[in-house]
C-alpha positions as CSV (number, residue, x, y, z in Angstrom):
1,M,45.2,37.8,-51.4
2,A,48.2,40.1,-52.0
3,M,51.0,39.0,-54.4
4,N,54.2,40.5,-55.8
5,L,54.9,39.8,-59.4
6,R,58.2,40.5,-61.2
7,L,58.0,41.1,-64.9
8,S,60.7,41.5,-67.5
9,D,61.3,45.0,-68.6
10,E,59.7,44.3,-72.0
11,A,56.6,42.8,-70.4
12,A,56.3,45.8,-67.9
13,A,56.6,48.3,-70.7
14,A,54.0,46.5,-72.9
15,L,51.7,46.3,-69.9
16,R,52.0,50.1,-69.3
17,V,51.3,50.8,-73.0
18,E,48.3,48.6,-73.0
19,S,46.9,50.1,-69.8
20,Q,47.3,53.6,-71.3
21,R,45.8,52.5,-74.6
22,T,42.7,50.9,-73.1
23,G,42.3,52.9,-69.9
24,V,42.2,49.6,-68.0
25,S,44.5,49.4,-64.9
26,Q,47.6,47.3,-65.2
27,Q,46.3,45.2,-62.3
28,E,43.0,44.5,-64.0
29,I,44.8,43.5,-67.3
30,L,46.9,41.0,-65.3
31,R,43.8,39.7,-63.4
32,R,42.0,39.1,-66.7
33,A,45.1,37.4,-68.3
34,V,45.5,35.0,-65.3
35,D,41.7,34.2,-65.3
36,E,41.8,33.5,-69.0
37,H,44.9,31.3,-68.8
38,L,43.4,29.4,-65.9
39,G,39.8,29.2,-67.4
40,I,38.2,30.9,-64.4
41,G,36.2,34.1,-63.7
42,E,34.8,36.1,-66.6
43,A,37.1,34.2,-69.1
44,K,35.4,30.9,-68.0
45,R,32.0,32.3,-69.1
46,G,33.5,33.4,-72.4
47,A,32.5,37.1,-71.8
48,P,35.4,39.2,-73.2
49,Y,33.3,42.4,-72.8
50,P,30.8,43.6,-70.3
51,D,27.2,43.2,-71.2
52,W,26.9,46.9,-72.1
53,V,29.8,46.8,-74.7
54,I,29.0,46.0,-78.3
55,P,32.0,44.0,-79.6
56,P,33.8,45.3,-82.7
57,E,32.9,43.8,-86.0
58,R,36.5,43.7,-87.1
59,P,39.9,44.2,-85.3
60,Y,41.6,47.6,-85.0
61,R,43.3,48.8,-88.2
62,P,45.3,52.0,-88.8
63,V,43.4,54.7,-90.6
64,T,45.0,56.6,-93.5
65,P,43.8,60.2,-93.6
66,T,41.8,61.1,-96.7
67,I,41.7,64.8,-96.0
68,V,44.9,66.8,-96.0
69,P,44.9,70.4,-94.7
70,P,46.2,73.2,-97.0
71,P,49.9,74.1,-96.7
72,G,50.6,76.1,-93.5
73,K,47.5,75.0,-91.7
74,T,46.8,72.2,-89.2
75,M,43.6,70.3,-88.8
76,A,43.4,71.8,-85.3
77,Q,43.5,75.3,-86.7
78,I,40.8,74.5,-89.2
79,L,38.5,73.0,-86.6
80,E,39.1,76.0,-84.3
81,E,38.0,78.3,-87.2
82,L,34.9,76.3,-87.7
83,R,34.0,76.5,-84.0
84,E,34.4,80.2,-84.1
85,D,31.8,80.4,-86.9
86,R,29.2,78.8,-84.5
87,L,29.7,81.3,-81.7
């Protein structure tokens, strides 16, 4: 069944960001949200992930870098130099 849905600008922007972050289509995100809210589909069975996905042990958290490149160099340059050594 086809349906049009009008979202607030804020909700539409958040949906775009989540789609880009997860690689899941906006349409699929909305389907899952509706199923979860209504208690139907995958959400009804309590399966937040496909069978082949190992759920995370703890939620996402920002990582603070522990290695800082020397002044005037980027990590990308250092990695490129290391790759050249292997050729």
